C-alpha positions in Angstrom: -0.9 31.0 30.2 -0.1 34.9 29.3 1.4 37.2 31.9 0.9 40.2 29.7 -1.5 41.4 32.5 1.0 41.0 34.6 3.7 42.9 32.7 1.5 45.4 31.8 0.8 46.5 35.4 4.1 46.5 36.4 5.2 49.3 33.9 2.6 51.3 34.3 2.6 54.1 37.0 -0.4 56.4 36.8 0.4 60.3 35.4 3.6 59.5 34.1 3.2 62.0 31.5 2.6 64.4 33.6 5.7 63.6 35.8 8.3 63.1 33.1 6.8 67.1 32.0 7.4 68.4 35.1 10.6 67.4 35.7 11.9 68.8 32.0 10.0 72.0 33.2 12.0 72.1 36.4 15.3 71.3 34.7 14.3 74.5 32.3 13.5 72.8 29.0 11.2 73.8 27.1 8.1 71.3 26.7 6.5 72.9 23.8 9.8 73.2 21.6 11.5 69.2 22.7 13.9 67.6 20.9 14.8 64.4 20.6 18.4 65.1 22.5 16.1 66.9 25.7 15.0 63.5 26.5 17.8 61.1 26.6 18.8 61.4 29.7 15.2 59.5 30.7 14.1 58.0 27.5 16.3 55.5 26.7 14.6 52.1 29.5 18.0 50.5 29.1 21.6 50.1 30.4 24.2 52.1 28.7 21.2 54.5 27.8 21.2 56.7 24.8 24.8 55.9 24.2 24.0 52.0 24.2 20.9 52.8 21.6 23.8 54.3 19.5 25.5 51.4 18.9 22.2 49.0 18.4 22.0 52.0 15.6 25.4 51.5 14.5 24.6 47.2 14.4 21.0 48.3 12.1 23.3 51.3 10.1 19.4 52.1 8.7 19.0 54.1 6.0 16.6 57.0 5.3 14.1 54.7 2.8 14.0 52.1 5.4 11.0 51.2 7.9 12.5 49.9 11.5 10.0 47.8 13.9 11.2 48.8 17.8 9.2 45.8 19.8 8.8 46.6 23.0 9.6 50.6 22.3 8.4 51.9 26.1 8.2 55.6 25.9 9.8 55.8 22.5 13.2 57.1 23.1 15.5 54.7 20.7 12.4 55.1 18.3 13.1 59.0 18.5 16.4 58.9 18.6 16.7 56.8 15.0 14.4 58.9 13.5 16.1 61.9 14.1 19.6 60.7 13.4 18.9 58.7 10.4 15.7 59.7 9.2 14.6 56.0 9.4 10.7 55.8 9.3 10.5 53.7 12.9 7.1 52.4 13.9 7.3 51.0 18.1 5.0 48.2 19.7 4.2 47.9 23.5 2.0 46.4 25.9 1.5 49.1 27.9 -1.2 51.7 27.2 0.7 54.4 29.6 3.7 54.1 27.9 2.1 54.4 24.4 0.2 57.4 25.3 3.1 58.8 26.5 5.4 57.6 23.6 2.7 59.7 20.9 3.1 62.6 22.9 6.4 62.9 23.2 7.1 62.6 19.6 4.3 64.8 18.9 6.4 67.7 21.0 9.9 66.6 18.9 8.2 67.1 16.2 8.6 63.5 15.0 5.5 62.4 14.4 6.0 62.0 10.7 8.6 59.3 10.8 7.8 57.7 14.5 4.4 55.9 15.2 3.4 53.4 17.7 0.6 50.9 18.4 -0.2 49.3 21.4 -0.2 45.5 21.2 1.4 41.9 22.5 4.9 41.5 21.1 3.4 37.3 20.7 0.9 38.4 18.5 2.5 41.7 16.6 -0.2 43.4 15.0 1.4 43.9 11.6 1.2 41.7 8.5 4.4 39.6 7.0 7.3 41.0 5.8 6.0 43.9 6.6 9.3 46.1 7.7 13.3 46.0 6.6 14.5 45.6 10.3 13.7 45.2 13.9 15.2 45.4 17.1 14.1 45.1 21.1 16.3 46.1 23.7 15.3 45.1 27.5 12.4 43.4 26.7 13.3 39.4 26.9 13.7 39.5 30.4 9.7 40.0 30.9 8.7 37.2 28.1 8.4 33.2 29.2 7.4 32.4 25.8 10.5 33.3 24.5 10.1 31.2 20.8 6.7 32.9 20.3 8.6 36.2 20.4 11.6 35.6 18.4 9.2 34.0 15.7 7.2 37.5 15.5 10.0 39.2 15.1 11.4 36.8 12.5 7.7 36.6 10.5 7.4 40.6 10.1 11.1 41.0 9.2 11.7 41.1 5.2 14.2 38.7 3.7 17.5 39.7 4.4 16.4 42.1 7.4 18.7 42.5 10.0 17.3 41.9 13.7 19.2 43.4 17.2 18.2 41.4 20.1 19.9 43.2 23.7 18.9 42.0 26.7 20.2 40.3 29.9 21.0 36.3 30.2 20.9 34.3 34.2 24.6 34.5 35.0 26.4 32.4 37.5 26.0 34.1 40.2 22.9 33.1 41.3 19.4 35.0 40.9 19.6 39.1 40.1 19.1 40.8 43.4 15.4 42.0 43.7 13.8 44.2 42.6 14.9 45.2 39.1 13.9 47.4 36.9 12.0 44.6 34.7 11.0 42.7 37.7 9.6 43.2 41.3 9.8 39.2 42.2 11.7 36.6 40.7 8.3 35.0 39.8 8.2 38.4 37.1 11.8 37.8 35.5 11.7 35.1 33.0 15.6 34.7 32.1 17.4 32.1 30.4 21.2 31.4 29.4 23.0 33.0 26.6 22.9 29.6 25.0 20.1 29.3 25.4 18.7 32.8 23.9 21.2 31.9 20.9 19.4 28.4 20.2 16.0 30.1 20.6 17.0 32.9 17.9 18.6 30.1 15.4 14.9 28.4 15.6 13.1 31.0 15.0 14.8 31.0 11.7 17.2 33.9 11.8 21.0 33.8 11.2 23.2 34.8 13.9 25.7 37.0 12.6 27.7 38.1 15.8 27.0 37.2 19.9 28.2 39.6 22.1 28.9 40.2 25.7 28.5 43.5 26.9 29.3 42.7 30.4 32.7 44.8 30.2 31.0 47.8 28.8 28.3 47.8 31.3 30.5 47.7 34.3 32.4 51.0 33.0 28.8 52.2 32.2 27.7 51.4 36.5 31.5 53.0 37.3 31.4 56.1 35.0 27.3 56.6 36.2 28.3 56.1 39.7 31.3 58.4 40.0 29.0 61.2 37.9 26.5 60.5 40.7 28.8 61.1 43.9 30.4 64.3 41.9 27.6 65.7 41.0 24.5 64.3 43.1 21.3 62.4 41.6 20.2 63.2 37.9 16.9 65.0 38.0 16.4 63.4 34.5 16.7 59.9 34.3 14.5 56.5 33.9 14.2 56.4 37.4 11.2 59.1 36.2 9.5 56.1 34.4 10.2 53.2 37.4 8.5 55.2 40.1 9.9 55.6 44.0 11.4 52.2 44.2 13.4 53.6 41.0 16.5 53.9 42.7 16.9 51.1 44.7 15.6 49.0 41.4 18.7 50.5 39.3 21.3 49.6 42.1 20.1 45.8 42.1 20.7 45.8 38.1 24.4 47.4 38.6 24.9 44.9 41.5 23.3 41.7 39.9 25.7 42.9 36.9 29.1 43.1 38.9 28.4 40.0 41.0 27.3 37.6 37.5 23.8 37.4 38.4 23.0 38.9 34.9 24.9 38.9 31.6 24.5 41.5 29.3 24.3 39.8 26.0 23.4 41.4 22.1 22.8 39.7 19.0 22.9 40.8 15.7 20.6 38.8 13.0 19.7 38.5 10.0 16.6 37.0 8.4 17.5 34.8 5.1 
């Protein structure tokens, strides 16, 4: 049974566009002349933020004449970052209508609409033809997906032969279940983690060749310590993903960090190729 209604409801806060624009104005940023750089602190909705997006971009090494698919694009931060720094065309798809609306609005305000577009839809039934994209990526989406086999099969279907696919997310660790609430789930029944080995198996069964399997735990722990030190010295940031997560965002982010530290979750990354 699909849990897509629950996923979309989980990520919908209402008034997100106004929340973001108000926070940007309060930070002294001209919201009518935005750049992708202005939005970096808040619109890369994953551990490591924009730095992690750039690491992913280095794996994909996109060329300006390519067209990439962002599966689970959120409010569009990674898509805008890739387009602004490489000139690549990116289409994002996300299940949550509010995220898609905000993604379009912010992309228009950054002048990137010629390169970046968004569709609302399901990652389990991508509304694209076979072999439509030169490459694809997904970042911290699979934790919400029970049917990972269909998720990866759809990614494989739309990528051209020889194209790269990067899958980044959290696997279950040996330390027990995550500490809830976390960014992707407020309760255990909404979290769908599998082991690293199961992730590799599912990717290969979908048809991908895994070029590189990466355990990001060490890098994640370094990011956690860096962020804690910065907050201790400067106070909580005015612009961060807590604006998207809502009132309990700080608690969810802390639990996510502790879950990595305690071995409850393992940040993993796979660089794959479609034959």
